[in-house]
C-alpha positions as CSV (number, residue, x, y, z in Angstrom):
1,X,-22.2,-26.5,-3.7
2,X,-22.8,-26.4,0.1
3,X,-23.3,-23.4,1.9
4,X,-20.0,-23.6,3.8
5,X,-18.1,-24.5,0.4
6,X,-19.6,-21.2,-0.9
7,X,-18.3,-19.4,2.1
8,X,-15.0,-20.6,2.0
9,X,-14.6,-19.8,-1.6
10,X,-15.9,-16.2,-0.9
11,X,-13.3,-15.8,2.0
12,X,-10.4,-16.7,-0.2
13,X,-11.6,-14.4,-3.1
14,X,-11.8,-11.5,-0.4
15,X,-8.5,-12.4,1.0
16,X,-6.8,-12.5,-2.4
17,X,-8.2,-9.1,-3.3
18,X,-7.3,-7.4,0.1
19,X,-3.8,-9.1,-0.2
20,X,-3.5,-7.7,-3.7
21,X,-4.7,-4.2,-2.7
22,X,-2.2,-4.0,0.6
23,X,0.7,-5.3,-1.8
24,X,-0.2,-2.3,-4.5
25,X,-0.6,0.0,-1.7
26,X,2.7,-0.7,-0.3
27,X,4.7,-0.4,-3.7
28,X,2.6,2.6,-4.9
29,X,3.4,4.5,-1.4
30,X,7.1,3.7,-1.8
31,X,7.2,5.0,-5.4
32,X,4.9,8.1,-5.0
33,X,5.5,10.0,-2.0
34,X,2.5,11.9,-0.4
35,X,2.4,15.1,1.2
36,X,6.1,15.2,2.2
37,X,6.8,15.8,-1.7
38,X,5.0,19.4,-1.5
39,X,7.5,20.7,1.1
40,X,10.5,22.6,-0.6
41,X,13.6,22.2,1.6
42,X,16.5,24.4,1.6
43,X,19.8,22.8,0.5
44,X,20.8,22.1,4.3
45,X,17.2,20.6,5.2
46,X,17.7,18.1,2.2
47,X,21.1,16.9,3.3
48,X,19.6,16.4,6.8
49,X,16.7,14.2,5.6
50,X,19.0,11.9,3.7
51,X,21.1,11.1,6.7
């Protein structure tokens, strides 16, 4: 296999890995809220956030 072909295969694998990580990050950040989950709201503040 030539150097150019090996380089293209390596780029394809890197792209696949980073694309999978980006998609995984997207769905996990939607499913598991971050720092915002620690804040305890009053009922009024919770209603304001939903709007």
